[in-house]
C-alpha positions in Angstrom: -1.2 -0.3 -33.9 1.3 -0.3 -31.1 3.0 -3.1 -29.2 1.8 -3.2 -25.5 4.1 -6.0 -24.6 7.2 -4.2 -25.9 6.3 -1.0 -23.9 5.6 -3.1 -20.8 9.1 -4.7 -21.0 10.7 -1.3 -21.7 9.0 0.2 -18.7 9.9 -2.7 -16.5 13.6 -2.3 -17.3 13.4 1.3 -16.2 11.3 0.5 -13.0 13.6 -2.3 -11.8 16.6 0.0 -12.3 15.0 2.2 -9.6 14.5 5.3 -11.7 10.9 6.1 -10.7 7.6 5.1 -9.0 5.6 2.6 -11.1 2.6 4.9 -11.5 4.7 7.7 -12.7 6.7 5.5 -15.0 3.5 4.0 -16.5 1.7 7.3 -16.9 4.6 8.8 -18.8 5.1 5.7 -21.0 1.4 5.5 -22.0 1.2 9.2 -22.6 4.1 9.1 -25.1 3.0 5.8 -26.8 0.9 5.1 -29.9 -1.2 2.5 -28.1 -5.0 2.6 -28.4 -7.1 2.3 -25.2 -7.4 -1.4 -25.3 -3.7 -1.8 -25.8 -3.0 0.7 -22.9 -5.1 -1.4 -20.6 -3.3 -4.6 -21.6 0.1 -2.9 -21.1 -1.0 -1.6 -17.6 -2.2 -5.0 -16.5 1.0 -6.7 -17.7 3.3 -4.0 -16.3 1.8 -3.9 -12.8 1.3 -7.7 -12.7 4.9 -8.4 -13.3 6.0 -5.9 -10.6 3.5 -7.4 -8.1 4.6 -11.0 -8.9 8.3 -10.5 -9.6 9.7 -12.9 -7.0 7.1 -15.6 -7.9 8.0 -15.2 -11.6 11.7 -15.4 -10.9 11.2 -18.5 -8.8 9.5 -20.2 -11.8 12.0 -19.0 -14.3 14.9 -20.2 -12.2 13.4 -23.7 -12.1 13.2 -23.8 -15.9 16.3 -22.0 -17.0 19.9 -23.4 -16.8 21.3 -19.9 -16.1 20.8 -18.1 -12.8 18.2 -15.4 -13.0 20.6 -12.7 -11.9 22.9 -13.6 -14.8 20.2 -13.0 -17.5 20.2 -9.9 -19.6 17.8 -7.4 -18.1 15.5 -7.2 -21.2 15.5 -11.0 -21.7 14.6 -11.5 -18.0 11.7 -9.1 -18.3 10.5 -10.7 -21.5 10.5 -14.0 -19.6 8.7 -12.5 -16.7 6.0 -11.1 -19.0 5.6 -14.4 -20.8 5.3 -16.4 -17.6 2.8 -13.8 -16.2 0.6 -14.1 -19.2 0.6 -17.9 -19.1 -0.1 -18.1 -15.4 -2.4 -15.2 -14.6 -3.9 -13.9 -17.9 -6.4 -16.6 -18.9 -7.7 -14.7 -21.8 -4.4 -14.9 -23.6 -3.7 -18.2 -25.4 -0.5 -19.9 -24.2 0.8 -20.1 -27.8 0.4 -16.3 -28.2 2.2 -15.7 -25.0 5.1 -17.9 -26.1 5.3 -16.6 -29.7 5.0 -12.9 -28.8 7.8 -13.3 -26.2 10.1 -14.9 -28.8 9.3 -12.0 -31.2 10.1 -9.5 -28.4 13.5 -11.0 -27.9 14.3 -10.3 -31.5 12.7 -6.8 -31.3 15.0 -6.0 -28.4 17.9 -7.3 -30.5 18.4 -10.4 -28.4 17.8 -12.9 -31.1 20.4 -15.2 -29.6 18.2 -15.6 -26.6 15.0 -16.3 -28.5 15.6 -20.1 -28.4 16.0 -20.0 -24.7 12.9 -17.8 -24.2 10.9 -20.3 -26.4 12.2 -23.3 -24.5 11.5 -21.9 -21.0 8.0 -20.8 -21.8 7.0 -23.9 -23.7 8.4 -26.1 -20.8 6.3 -24.1 -18.4 3.1 -24.7 -20.5 4.1 -28.4 -21.0 4.4 -28.9 -17.2 0.9 -27.7 -16.7 1.9 -24.3 -15.4 2.8 -25.9 -12.1 5.6 -24.9 -9.8 6.7 -26.0 -6.3 6.9 -23.8 -3.2 9.8 -23.9 -0.7 9.4 -25.9 2.5 10.7 -23.1 4.8 7.7 -20.9 5.9 9.4 -17.6 5.2 10.6 -18.7 1.8 7.2 -20.1 1.0 5.5 -16.8 1.8 8.2 -14.9 -0.1 7.5 -16.9 -3.3 3.7 -17.2 -2.8 3.2 -13.4 -2.2 6.2 -12.1 -4.0 7.7 -10.3 -1.0 11.4 -10.3 0.0 12.1 -12.7 2.9 13.4 -9.8 5.1 10.0 -8.0 4.6 8.1 -11.2 5.4 10.1 -11.7 8.6 9.6 -8.1 9.8 5.8 -8.2 9.1 5.5 -11.5 11.0 7.6 -10.1 13.9 5.5 -7.0 14.0 2.0 -8.4 13.5 2.1 -12.2 13.6 1.8 -14.8 10.9 -1.9 -14.6 10.2 -2.1 -10.8 9.9 1.2 -10.7 7.8 -0.1 -13.3 5.4 -3.5 -11.6 5.0 -1.8 -8.3 4.3 0.5 -9.7 1.7 -2.3 -11.6 0.0 -4.5 -8.5 -0.1 -1.7 -6.5 -1.8 -2.0 -8.8 -4.8 -5.7 -8.1 -5.3 -6.9 -5.3 -7.7 -6.8 -2.0 -6.0 -10.0 0.1 -5.7 -10.5 3.9 -6.1 -12.2 5.9 -3.5 -13.3 9.6 -3.6 -14.6 12.1 -1.1 -17.6 14.2 -2.1 -17.1 17.9 -1.7 -20.0 19.2 0.4 -19.0 22.8 -0.6 -19.9 22.1 -4.2 -22.8 19.6 -4.3 -25.3 17.6 -2.3 -25.1 13.8 -2.0 -28.2 13.6 -4.2 -26.6 15.8 -6.9 -23.4 13.8 -6.7 -24.9 10.4 -7.0 -27.3 11.6 -9.8 -24.4 12.9 -11.8 -22.1 9.9 -11.5 -24.9 7.2 -11.3 -23.8 3.6 -11.0 -20.1 4.6 -11.1 -20.2 5.4 -7.4 -21.2 3.4 -4.3 -21.4 4.9 -0.9 -19.1 3.7 1.9 -21.3 3.6 5.0 -18.6 3.9 7.7 -17.1 7.2 6.4 -19.0 10.4 5.7 -19.1 11.6 2.1 -16.9 8.6 1.0 -17.6 6.6 -2.2 -16.1 3.7 -4.1 -15.6 4.3 -7.8 -15.8 2.0 -10.8 -15.8 2.3 -14.5 -12.5 3.9 -15.7 -10.9 7.3 -15.3 -13.0 9.2 -12.9 -10.9 12.4 -13.4 -12.2 12.8 -17.0 -15.8 13.5 -15.7 -17.4 16.9 -15.6 -18.0 16.4 -11.9 -14.3 16.2 -11.3 -13.6 19.3 -13.4 -16.3 21.2 -11.4 -14.7 20.2 -8.1 -17.4 17.9 -6.8 -14.9 15.4 -5.4 -11.3 14.5 -4.9 -9.6 11.1 -4.9 -8.7 9.9 -1.5 -8.2 6.4 0.0 -10.3 5.1 2.9 -7.5 5.0 5.4 -6.6 8.6 4.5 -10.2 9.7 5.0 -10.4 7.9 8.3 -7.2 9.8 9.4 -9.1 13.1 8.8 -12.0 11.8 10.9 -9.5 11.2 13.7 -8.4 14.8 13.7 -12.0 16.0 13.2 -11.4 19.8 13.0 -14.2 22.2 13.8 -15.4 25.4 12.2 -13.0 28.3 12.6 -10.2 26.1 13.9 -6.6 26.9 13.2 -5.1 23.7 11.7 -1.6 22.8 10.7 -0.9 20.1 8.1 2.8 19.6 8.4 3.3 17.3 5.3 0.5 18.3 3.1 1.3 17.6 -0.6 -0.4 16.3 -2.7 -3.2 17.6 -0.5 -5.9 14.9 -0.2 -6.1 15.2 3.6 -5.8 19.0 3.5 -8.8 19.2 1.2 -10.9 16.9 3.4 -10.0 18.9 6.5 -11.0 22.2 4.8 -14.3 20.7 3.7 -14.9 19.4 7.3 -14.3 23.0 8.5 -16.8 24.2 5.9 -14.1 26.4 4.4 -13.8 28.4 7.6 -10.8 29.1 9.9 -7.3 28.5 8.4 -5.2 25.6 7.4 -1.4 26.0 7.1 -0.3 23.4 4.5 3.4 22.7 4.6 5.7 20.6 2.4 9.4 20.4 1.9 9.1 21.1 -1.9 7.5 24.2 -3.3 6.8 22.3 -6.6 4.6 19.8 -4.7 2.7 22.6 -3.1 1.4 23.6 -6.5 -0.7 20.4 -6.4 -2.3 21.7 -3.2 -3.0 25.1 -4.6 -4.4 23.7 -7.9 -6.6 21.2 -6.0 -7.9 23.8 -3.6 -8.8 26.1 -6.5 -10.7 23.3 -8.3 -12.6 22.4 -5.2 -13.5 26.0 -4.3 -11.5 26.0 -1.1 -10.1 29.3 0.1 -8.9 28.7 3.7 -5.6 27.0 2.9 -2.2 28.8 3.1 0.8 27.0 1.7 4.4 27.1 3.1 7.5 25.4 1.7 10.2 24.2 4.2 11.5 21.5 6.4 8.8 20.6 8.9 11.3 19.4 11.4 12.6 22.9 11.8 10.8 25.4 14.0 9.2 28.5 12.4 8.8 31.6 14.7 6.3 33.1 12.3 3.7 30.4 12.8 0.9 30.9 15.3 -0.5 28.3 17.8 -2.9 25.8 16.4 -6.0 24.0 17.6 -5.3 20.8 15.7 -2.2 19.5 13.9 -1.9 16.7 11.4 1.6 15.1 11.0 1.3 12.7 8.1 5.0 12.1 8.1 7.3 10.8 5.3 7.6 7.0 5.7 8.6 3.8 4.0 5.1 3.4 2.3 5.0 -0.3 3.0 1.2 -0.1 3.6 0.8 1.0 0.0 2.4 -2.0 -1.7 -0.9 -2.9 -3.2 -0.9 0.2 -5.4 2.9 0.8 -5.5 4.3 -2.7 -5.5 7.9 -1.7 -6.2 8.1 -0.4 -2.6 8.2 -4.0 -1.2 11.5 -4.7 -3.0 13.3 -2.0 -1.2 15.8 -3.1 1.5 14.7 -2.7 5.1 17.9 -0.9 5.8 16.8 1.8 3.4 14.2 2.8 6.0 16.6 3.0 9.0 16.8 6.8 9.1 13.0 7.3 8.9 12.1 7.0 12.6 14.4 9.8 13.6 13.1 12.1 10.9 9.5 11.3 11.9 10.2 11.9 15.5 11.8 15.3 14.8 8.8 16.4 12.7 6.4 15.1 15.3 8.2 16.7 18.3 8.4 20.0 16.4 4.7 19.9 15.9 4.3 20.2 19.7 5.9 23.7 19.6 2.9 24.9 17.6 0.1 23.1 19.5 -2.1 25.0 21.9 -2.7 23.6 25.4 -5.8 21.4 25.0 -5.0 21.1 21.3 -5.0 17.8 19.4 -2.2 16.2 17.4 -2.6 13.3 15.0 0.4 11.3 13.8 -0.1 9.1 10.7 1.9 7.1 8.2 1.1 4.9 5.2 3.3 2.1 6.6 2.6 -0.7 9.0 6.2 -1.0 10.3 6.2 -0.7 14.1 9.6 1.0 14.1 8.0 3.9 12.2 4.7 3.9 14.1 4.6 2.6 17.7 8.3 3.1 18.2 8.0 6.8 17.3 4.9 7.3 19.4 6.4 5.6 22.4 9.4 7.8 22.2 7.2 10.9 21.9 5.3 10.0 25.0 8.4 9.2 27.0 10.2 12.5 26.1 7.2 14.8 26.2 5.1 14.6 29.4 3.0 17.5 28.3 1.0 15.2 26.0 -1.3 12.2 26.6 -2.9 9.7 24.2 -6.4 10.3 23.0 -9.1 7.8 21.9 -9.8 7.3 18.2 -13.3 7.0 16.8 -14.7 3.6 15.8 -14.8 2.7 12.2 -16.6 -0.2 10.5 -17.3 -1.8 13.8 -13.7 -1.7 15.0 -12.5 0.0 18.2 -8.9 1.0 18.1 -8.1 2.7 21.4 -5.5 5.5 21.0 -3.6 4.0 18.0 -4.8 2.2 14.9 -2.9 0.0 12.5 -5.3 -0.4 9.6 -5.3 -3.3 7.2 -7.2 -4.2 4.1 -8.8 -7.1 5.9 -10.4 -4.5 8.2 -12.1 -3.3 5.0 -9.7 -0.5 4.5 -7.9 0.0 1.2 -4.3 -0.1 2.4 -2.0 -0.5 5.4 -2.0 2.7 7.5 -1.3 3.9 11.0 -2.8 6.8 13.0 -2.4 7.9 16.6 -3.9 10.9 18.5 -2.5 13.0 21.3 -3.8 15.9 23.5 -1.5 18.6 24.9 -2.3 19.0 28.5 0.4 21.6 29.4 3.7 23.2 28.5 2.5 26.1 26.5 
């Protein structure tokens, strides 16, 4: 029997030091552990839960501890975070177990001198009825309530208004869902639903899209046989915006790991050609491996910087530019992103613009270009699009399709409260001249 709490604290120390994305850190930790399946699930819930609620947990700890949170030993602080999280959010765990296991963890991490403090903080939290106060200032209140840094709260409110910002931050704390796209090259809808049964439920507003429940879907025979690939709702909608046709020439400028590329190939019925590009050759292996599993043969891969012009590329009917971005829209599934400083994203709009403007070099007159990001920051979205239109008179905005009863015009900022799975942005342009 392993110790899921110990592994959770160990992984949290690594994650908060900035060494890796949470999903990669957890996958690696669980793979190399001696935990059984039940313990792995407990560890995952605790690990992600603490990351999601870090600011809330630190606010509570600071009200109960005489030492400032930033002065606490890293492992002791993460033990306290895990203890408070269990008491506050994991009702199936007895409070006494949460306290006692946390005290034992302090000793296991060779912090026996801190075990008394850990015991006192957690017992006082239980004794106080698990209650804590929120700041009076609106920004600080939202920061503590939704565990988001104040500067992120201020930017979201500035970009989208108080109501939308609060709905987005609240949705990021809800359990994330898994969505897949059925591969029409491999199976019919009847075969797909018959094979996976109650594990899948059709999403009405996107073709071949299904919500998934019931554990690891990639362990099924249907996955091994290439009957579907995992892809979020917002990402699938982006492909509907580009809407390639049979025999089109398509350029995917930032392809890896390949979800959108695969959907575009399936929409094209495996005809025409897709040039799939990525900065790193290693990541393109994911595209090639996925295409082979799915039975897709119309994808060619190219490693290189998409902001630099390639003379060997032809002209394309449609181009997808799903550019590198801050990823703020994905904080529901990658919660560590929200703790990055806004200044860390300052260089992104220029990079995004260079990739997007370079895309126009490859686009045929009459061709269509889609720009997308998995962020909801206006500086990376509307700001980049506005600049593109002002500096490139050869393109004009194009209407997006409706989705789930929503009409978007020529740009869409998608939110979970629109029934999408993450924050996302997409815009469409048509090249009217300049070739």
